[in-house]
Each structure stands twice: as C-alpha cells, then as structure tokens.
C-alpha positions in Angstrom: -4.5 -11.6 -6.4 -2.9 -8.1 -6.7 -2.7 -6.1 -3.5 -1.8 -2.4 -3.0 -4.6 -0.6 -4.8 -6.8 2.2 -3.6 -9.2 0.0 -1.7 -8.6 -1.6 1.6 -10.7 -4.7 2.5 -10.7 -5.5 6.3 -11.9 -9.0 7.1 -13.4 -9.1 10.6 -13.4 -12.6 11.9 -16.4 -13.5 14.1 -17.4 -10.0 15.0 -20.5 -11.2 17.0 -18.5 -13.5 19.3 -14.9 -12.4 19.4 -15.3 -8.7 20.2 -14.6 -7.8 23.9 -12.8 -5.0 25.7 -13.3 -2.4 23.0 -11.5 -4.3 20.2 -13.8 -2.8 17.6 -11.8 0.3 17.9 -9.0 -1.4 15.9 -11.4 -1.8 12.9 -12.4 1.9 13.1 -8.7 3.0 13.3 -7.6 1.0 10.3 -10.6 2.4 8.3 -10.0 6.0 9.2 -6.3 6.0 8.8 -6.7 4.5 5.3 -9.5 6.9 4.4 -7.5 9.9 5.5 -4.9 8.9 2.9 -7.5 8.6 0.1 -7.8 4.8 0.3 -11.4 3.5 0.4 -11.9 1.1 3.3 -14.6 -1.5 3.5 -15.3 -4.1 6.3 -16.2 -7.7 5.4 -17.7 -9.4 8.4 -16.7 -13.1 8.4 -19.0 -14.9 10.8 -19.7 -18.6 11.1 -20.4 -20.3 7.8 -18.8 -20.1 4.3 -15.8 -17.8 3.9 -17.4 -15.8 1.1 -15.1 -13.0 -0.2 -12.2 -14.0 2.0 -9.7 -14.0 -0.9 -10.2 -10.2 -1.4 -9.2 -9.4 2.2 -6.1 -7.2 2.7 -5.9 -7.3 6.5 -7.7 -9.6 8.9 -8.8 -8.6 12.4 -9.4 -11.4 14.9 -10.5 -10.1 18.3 -10.7 -11.5 21.8 -13.3 -13.7 23.5 -13.7 -15.8 26.6 -13.3 -19.6 26.6 -17.0 -20.1 25.8 -16.9 -17.9 22.7 -13.7 -19.6 21.6 -15.3 -23.0 21.9 -18.3 -21.8 19.8 -16.1 -20.7 16.9 -13.2 -23.1 16.7 -14.9 -25.8 14.7 -15.9 -23.3 12.1 -12.5 -21.7 12.1 -10.9 -25.1 11.4 -13.4 -26.3 8.9 -14.5 -23.1 7.0 -11.7 -20.5 7.5 -8.3 -22.0 8.2 -7.3 -23.0 4.6 -8.6 -19.8 3.1 -6.9 -17.7 5.8 -3.6 -19.5 5.3 -3.8 -18.9 1.5 -4.6 -15.2 2.0 -1.6 -14.8 4.3 0.6 -16.6 1.8 -0.7 -14.1 -0.9 0.4 -11.2 1.3 -2.6 -10.3 3.6 -1.8 -9.0 7.0 -3.4 -10.2 10.3 -3.9 -8.5 13.6 -5.1 -11.0 16.3 -5.9 -10.0 19.9 -6.1 -12.3 22.9 -8.4 -15.2 22.0 -7.8 -14.6 18.3 -4.1 -14.6 18.9 -4.3 -17.9 20.8 -6.3 -19.6 18.1 -3.7 -18.8 15.4 -1.3 -21.1 17.3 -1.2 -24.8 17.7 -3.7 -25.1 20.6 -5.3 -23.4 23.6 -5.7 -25.7 26.6 -8.5 -24.5 28.9 -8.6 -24.6 32.7 -10.7 -27.7 32.5 -8.1 -29.5 30.4 -10.0 -29.3 27.1 -7.5 -28.7 24.3 -8.9 -26.4 21.5 -6.9 -26.9 18.3 -5.7 -23.7 16.6 -4.9 -23.4 13.0 -1.2 -23.4 13.3 -0.4 -20.2 11.4 1.9 -19.3 14.3 4.3 -21.6 16.2 2.8 -20.7 19.6 0.8 -22.6 22.1 -1.3 -21.4 25.1 -2.2 -22.9 28.4 -4.7 -21.6 30.9 -3.1 -20.0 34.0 -4.4 -19.9 37.5 -4.2 -16.1 37.8 -5.6 -13.4 35.6 -3.2 -10.9 34.2 -5.1 -7.5 34.4 -3.9 -4.0 34.0 -2.1 -1.5 31.8 0.9 -2.7 29.8 3.9 -0.8 28.4 6.0 -2.6 25.8 9.3 -1.8 24.2 8.6 -2.6 20.6 10.9 -5.1 18.8 13.6 -3.1 16.9 13.0 -5.2 13.8 9.6 -3.5 13.3 11.3 -0.1 12.7 8.5 1.8 14.5 9.0 5.6 14.8 7.7 5.4 18.3 9.6 2.9 20.4 6.9 1.8 22.8 3.4 0.3 22.6 0.7 0.7 25.3 -2.5 -1.2 26.0 -4.6 -3.1 28.5 -4.4 -6.8 29.2 -7.1 -9.1 30.8 -6.3 -12.7 30.2 -5.5 -15.9 32.1 -3.9 -17.6 29.1 -0.1 -18.2 29.1 1.2 -18.1 25.5 4.7 -19.4 24.6 6.5 -18.6 21.4 8.3 -21.3 19.4 12.0 -21.1 18.8 13.0 -18.3 16.4 9.7 -16.3 16.7 10.2 -12.7 17.6 7.8 -11.0 20.0 6.0 -7.8 19.3 8.1 -6.4 22.0 9.5 -6.7 25.5 7.4 -5.9 28.6 8.3 -2.8 30.6 5.1 -3.0 32.6 2.6 -5.8 32.8 2.6 -9.5 32.2 2.6 -9.9 28.4 2.5 -13.4 26.9 3.0 -15.4 30.0 4.4 -13.3 32.8 7.6 -15.3 32.8 9.9 -14.6 29.8 9.2 -10.8 29.4 7.7 -11.1 25.9 4.5 -9.6 24.6 2.8 -10.7 21.5 4.4 -11.9 18.3 5.4 -10.3 15.0 6.0 -12.8 12.2 6.0 -11.5 8.7 2.6 -9.9 8.2 1.1 -11.7 11.3 0.8 -9.7 14.5 -0.5 -11.3 17.7 -1.0 -9.5 21.0 -2.8 -9.5 24.4 -3.2 -5.7 24.3 -6.8 -4.5 24.3 -8.1 -1.1 25.1 -8.2 -0.6 22.0 -4.6 -1.2 20.8 -4.4 0.8 17.6 -6.0 4.2 18.6 -3.3 4.7 21.1 -0.6 3.2 18.9 -1.0 4.8 15.5 2.6 3.9 14.5 1.6 0.2 14.8 -1.6 0.8 12.9 0.3 2.4 10.0 2.8 -0.5 9.9 -0.1 -3.0 9.5 -1.6 -0.8 6.8 1.7 -0.6 5.0 2.0 -4.3 5.1 -1.6 -4.8 3.9 -1.3 -2.2 1.1 2.2 -3.1 0.1 3.4 0.5 0.1 4.8 3.2 2.3 2.3 5.7 3.7 2.6 9.4 4.2 2.7 10.3 7.9 -0.4 11.9 9.6 -0.6 14.4 12.4 -0.8 12.1 15.4 -0.3 14.7 18.1 -3.5 13.7 20.0 -3.0 10.0 19.6 0.6 10.1 20.8 -0.3 12.4 23.7 -2.7 9.7 25.0 0.1 7.1 24.4 2.7 9.1 26.3 0.3 9.8 29.2 -0.1 6.1 29.8 3.5 5.3 29.3 4.7 8.0 31.6 2.2 7.1 34.3 3.0 3.4 34.2 6.7 3.8 34.2 6.9 6.5 36.8 9.3 5.8 39.7 7.7 4.0 42.6 4.8 2.8 40.4 3.8 -0.8 41.3 
C-alpha cells in the first residue's frame, strides 16, 4: 500500500486490556499533532478477533498490561494479529509499544511463576520476570542515531520485567535516572527501524513531543514542520531537572 497521504490511521492494539498508567495519552498526542498539521487522524481499535482493516494502519500503538492481561491476549496476538502486523511493518508502518506491549514484540516473556508467554518475534529481545519492581521517574539520554532535537526523554516506569536486547539492537537511549530495560546494562527501550519499544509510561509522548514527531514522520514518510512545543518541553525540562539535580537519589 502507499503511505504518506493526508490521513493517519492509528491502530490501537487491545485498548480494553492493554491500557494502564495513562497510556491512552499517547494516542491523543499522535492524533492532535497530526491534526495540527492538517493531517486527518483516525483511530482503529484492534481488539481480540479478526484483524479487520489492519493493512491500512500507519502507526500501531501497543500499550501496557499486567501478567493477567498479557495472558488474555497473547493467543489472539499470535493467531490473529502477528502475521498481519509483521506485514504492515514490512510495508513501512511504525510501532510504539509500551511495557507489556513491548515485551510481547520480542521472543518471549517468562512470568514469575515460570510460564513462558511467546511473543511474536518482531524484535530480538526477551523478558524475564524480576523479583523487584522498578518504579519511579526516568530520564534517558536518547540514542544519537535518532537525531532528536531534544537530547533527553522522560517518563515513569512501573514494571518487574527485565528485558534484554539481542546483539546489534540499539536502545531508545541510555538511562540517566531509573532502571530502564533491566536495571543492569543502562539501556532503556529499543529503536529498530520503525519499531519503538519502551518502559516509559506517564504518558510518554505528551512530555516528549520530539519523539512523537519522529514516530509521525516515520509513519507518514515525510518531514513535518515544527510546532510550538513551549509548554510540552517546559514539563519535560521540569522533570529532567528535578530528577538530575545534585544529591537526588
């Protein structure tokens, strides 16, 4: 299919089950930032069942959920969505996956009880349940390859999963404050082609308009004129400065 027109179709995967910690704000941000530039935005909710209309999606959003919610959707993800999602990505669609959605794009998520939930393998990552939850504000130095005009990303993490990237995968960035992917290697998220995975809730995109625009540009296949992000970046800077202040633990 041809991408890059004047309509943006956002595919929201499992909105009824994978939608915690304010992740819906990412959908609203993508819609508004497209519409402010004269691009009509529509949201296609992709719940359990046939993947009707999935080929028309420009950018997918896959939000977070607890172990229970992930177990409720993973059969459907594998059987009804995985092939179509892989084809859409091959055709140029972008994906933003947060927390549980991020985990299920990898090879597997192993729960605290030892159950291994298979992912769809779009990303060379795997996740194991940890014994301690990672909770709190996060500040990330964005990977330079992304070319973001603002060098940092901020958000809120609340997860016990420990995600490890395969060899050669670049993270979304390096942790300056917080735990990130696993609390061990200093990485947060992943950025691979048009695929973006992260543990940052809060919501992520309202406080990081520079990342929202990168995802939109990838989805629409064109550069976008900048917007006045004074208020958004003021919120971003307030969190960054607070969390990186000397003596902050």
